[in-house]
N, C-alpha and C positions, 0 to 999 in steps of 0.2 A: 527612443529607449528611455525609460524613467528611471531616475536615479533610486537606489534602493532606500528604503524608510529607515529613520534612523532607529536603533535598539529600543528607545524610550516612547517612540511614536504609539499612542492610542489606537491607529488602526492596526498596528503590529500585535498589540497587546489584545484587542478584540478578536482578530484574526486567529491567534494561539487559544484563546479561551474557546471558539468556536471548534478547532479542532480537537481540543481536550473533551468538550461535549460530544463530539463524534464517536471519539475513542472510547468514551463511557457507555455510549447507547450501543456500539458495534462489539465492544469487546468484554466489559465489565458487565453489562446487561444482557449480554450473549445474543444479539440480535445477529450476529455473523454467523455463529453456529446453527442458530434456529433457519435463517436463511438458507444456508447450506444443507439442512436436514428436510427442509420443505421441498427445496429446488435442487436435487442431487446435481452436481456438475455445474448447472447454471447459477446455482447461489454461490459458487466460489468465485466467478467472473463477477457478478453483482458486489460481491464483496471485496473485490480487489479494486473493481471502478469507483466503488464508495472511498476507498482508501486513497486512491489517488488524489482526492480532495485535499488532503493533509499535503501530499508532495505539491499539489500546486501552489498552497499557501507558501510552502518553503521557497518554491522557484520565485514567486511573486515579490518575496522578502530577501531574495537572492542570498540564500544561505550557500555555503560553500558545496561545489559540484559532488564531493566526497560525501558530504552529509545526505544530500538528494540520492546518491547512488546507493548508500545504506537502506534508505527508506524504500527504494523499488527493490532492493534485495530482501529486505522485510517481507513487503508485499508478495514478492515471487515465492518466497518459502510458506506464507501462508496459503497462496492459492495452491501451491502443489501439495502441501501437505493436507490441506482440507479436500482436495481431489480425490483421496482415498476412500473407497466408499465404506461406511460405519466408523472407522478409524478416524478419517478426516473430520468428523465432525467433534469428536474428542480432542483432535489435534487443534481445533479453532477454540476450543475452550481454554486451553493451555497457552497455545503461542502468542496470541495478543499482539499482532502487528501494529495495529493502529496505536495503541497504547505507546509501543516503543517508538512509533513515528512522531507521536505528539510529544513525548519526552525530547527527542532530537530536535523538533521544532522548537521547544520551550528553551532548551539550551543555546541553540542557535550557534553562534561563535565562529571565530575564525576567518581569517582572509579567505575570500575566494577568488584564488588565482585563477588564470585561464592558460595554464601550461599544457602542455600535450598529455602529461600524464593525466591531469585531470579529465581531460576529453575522452581519453582512452578508458578510465575507468567508468565515466558517466555512461559512454556508448556502450561498455560491455553490460552494465547494468539494466539499461534498456533492453539489450537483446535477451538478456536472461529474463526480464519481466515479460516480455512478448511471448517467449518460449512457455513461460509460465501460464500465461493465458490461453497458449494453444492448447496444450494438455488436457485441460478441463472441457475444452470445446471437441477434442478428438475423443475423450470416453464418452461425452454427451451424446455425439454422433453414431458412436458403438451402441449405446444403450438402446437410442431411439431406433437405429437398424434391428437390433434384436426384437425390440417389441413390435415393430411394424412389418419387417421381414420374416 
């Protein structure tokens, strides 16, 4: 296991800048809602998977589990809200999960304890995120079933 990079590390700053650039493209330049509009259902999954890159950076730099859990919950809300037909595309324009997560990454902070509470919160966030991914998959299967059948 590698040691966390110091807060002033050039690698950390470069990773944060990349995360902020990803957030600009997906949320401020509306790539996430466009993908959701072009690929109903599947677009929300693609957007959530793209957003996981910021979470991966947070894990790489050993941000607190509570921060990573908040990031996963932001992605879950974005994925679930975006899955609602038509209204979801508008929701994606307003919610901006990747911008929120890039801000959390920039702030970093706090000790990364490994107490049982942290693991429970992190596990809960992972379960919610997986469920949030499952709902668009289910909706997409229903739409395909209605079109094909």
